[in-house]
C-alpha positions as CSV (number, residue, x, y, z in Angstrom):
1,M,90.7,120.5,97.0
2,Q,93.9,118.6,98.0
3,T,94.5,115.1,96.8
4,G,94.4,112.6,99.7
5,K,92.1,114.7,102.0
6,I,89.3,112.9,103.8
7,V,85.9,114.5,103.4
8,K,82.4,113.8,104.7
9,L,79.5,113.7,102.3
10,Q,75.8,114.3,102.9
11,G,73.1,113.3,100.4
12,K,71.0,116.1,98.9
13,T,68.6,113.9,96.9
14,R,67.2,110.4,97.5
15,H,69.7,108.9,95.2
16,G,72.6,110.7,96.9
17,R,71.4,109.6,100.4
18,N,71.2,106.0,99.2
19,R,74.8,106.2,97.9
20,V,76.0,107.6,101.2
21,N,74.1,104.9,103.1
22,E,75.6,102.2,100.8
23,H,79.2,103.4,100.6
24,G,79.7,105.4,103.8
25,E,80.0,109.1,104.5
26,F,83.8,109.4,104.6
27,W,85.6,109.6,101.2
28,Q,89.1,110.4,100.1
29,V,89.9,112.9,97.3
30,L,91.7,111.3,94.3
31,D,93.6,112.9,91.4
32,L,91.7,113.8,88.3
33,P,92.8,112.0,85.2
34,K,95.0,114.0,82.9
35,R,93.2,113.0,79.7
36,I,90.9,116.0,79.9
37,P,93.0,119.2,80.3
38,E,90.3,121.4,81.8
39,W,87.8,119.9,84.3
40,P,84.8,122.0,85.3
41,T,85.3,123.9,88.5
42,G,84.0,121.9,91.5
43,T,84.7,118.5,89.9
44,F,86.3,115.9,92.2
45,R,87.0,112.2,92.1
46,L,86.3,110.5,95.4
47,Q,86.9,107.0,96.8
48,S,84.9,105.6,99.7
49,I,86.9,104.8,102.8
50,E,84.4,102.0,103.7
51,T,84.0,100.2,100.4
52,G,86.7,101.5,98.0
53,D,84.0,102.5,95.5
54,I,85.0,105.5,93.3
55,R,82.5,108.2,92.3
56,W,82.6,111.7,90.7
57,L,81.4,114.7,92.6
58,T,80.4,117.7,90.5
59,N,78.4,120.8,91.1
60,D,75.1,119.0,90.2
61,F,75.8,115.8,92.1
62,E,73.3,114.3,94.5
63,A,75.6,115.0,97.5
64,T,77.6,117.8,99.1
65,I,80.8,118.0,101.1
66,V,79.8,118.9,104.6
67,E,83.1,118.5,106.4
68,V,86.7,118.6,105.3
């Protein structure tokens, strides 16, 4: 996914739905740190548009991207 894109998240679990309610459903995709050379496929670092909170989104995360 391209850095700087705005995505919409939807919670899959109770924990994920709480995070979306607390920090908003629109998030911006950030660069992955260069310290680890190979990130697992489907790993993204996201920043909330509403609160500025930064979270990691992986394949087993509590939320999914529903709109790009």
